C-alpha positions as CSV (number, residue, x, y, z in Angstrom):
1,M,0.0,-0.1,-0.1
2,L,1.0,3.5,-0.9
3,V,0.1,6.3,1.4
4,V,0.5,10.0,-0.3
5,K,-0.3,13.5,0.7
6,R,-1.9,15.6,-2.1
7,K,-3.0,19.2,-2.0
8,K,-5.8,20.7,-4.4
9,G,-4.8,20.7,-8.0
10,E,-2.4,17.8,-7.7
11,S,-2.6,14.5,-9.1
12,I,-1.6,10.9,-9.0
13,L,-0.7,8.6,-11.8
14,I,-1.2,4.9,-11.7
15,G,0.3,3.2,-14.6
16,D,0.6,5.1,-17.9
17,D,-3.1,5.7,-18.3
18,I,-4.9,6.3,-15.0
19,Q,-4.8,9.7,-13.5
20,I,-6.5,10.6,-10.1
21,N,-6.8,14.5,-9.6
22,I,-7.5,16.4,-6.3
23,V,-10.4,18.7,-7.5
24,D,-11.3,19.9,-3.9
25,I,-10.9,19.4,-0.2
26,E,-13.7,20.7,2.1
27,N,-15.3,19.7,5.5
28,G,-13.0,16.7,5.7
29,A,-14.1,15.2,2.2
30,V,-11.8,15.0,-0.7
31,K,-13.2,15.5,-4.2
32,I,-11.4,13.5,-7.0
33,S,-11.7,13.2,-10.8
34,I,-10.4,10.0,-12.5
35,E,-9.0,9.9,-16.0
36,A,-8.8,6.3,-17.3
37,P,-9.6,4.4,-20.5
38,K,-13.1,3.4,-21.2
39,E,-12.3,-0.4,-20.6
40,I,-11.4,0.3,-17.0
41,T,-14.4,0.0,-14.7
42,I,-14.6,2.6,-11.7
43,L,-16.8,1.8,-8.8
44,R,-17.2,3.2,-5.4
45,K,-16.2,0.5,-2.9
46,E,-19.3,0.8,-0.9
47,L,-21.4,0.3,-4.0
48,Y,-19.1,-2.5,-5.2
49,T,-19.5,-4.3,-1.8
50,Q,-23.2,-3.8,-1.6
51,V,-23.9,-5.4,-5.0
52,Q,-21.4,-8.3,-4.1
53,Q,-23.5,-8.8,-1.1
54,E,-26.8,-8.8,-3.1
55,N,-25.5,-11.4,-5.6
56,K,-24.7,-13.6,-2.4
57,N,-28.0,-13.2,-1.0
58,A,-29.6,-14.1,-4.5
59,I,-28.0,-17.5,-4.7
60,D,-28.4,-18.2,-1.0
61,I,-31.9,-20.1,-1.2
62,D,-33.9,-21.9,1.0
63,L,-33.6,-25.4,-0.5
64,S,-37.2,-26.3,1.1
65,I,-38.8,-24.0,-1.2
66,L,-37.4,-26.0,-4.1
67,Q,-38.8,-29.3,-2.5
68,T,-42.1,-27.6,-2.2
69,L,-42.2,-26.4,-5.8
70,K,-40.9,-29.9,-7.1
71,Q,-44.0,-31.5,-5.2
72,K,-46.5,-29.3,-6.9
73,K,-45.5,-30.6,-10.3
């Protein structure tokens, strides 16, 4: 892990084609912009984690429901 300090207007490069810009710092929040190729997916971690959990919940089914459905046929 790399920890760096940046000021408003400064940037960080990741590889040759991803640039993270510090746009604003206000009330303890940092506003950033990310410049990256279109094929790079950029997600907020909390949303990514939430989608992962929803996907896990979707496949975690009660098998007794399947048995009930099978018996009705």
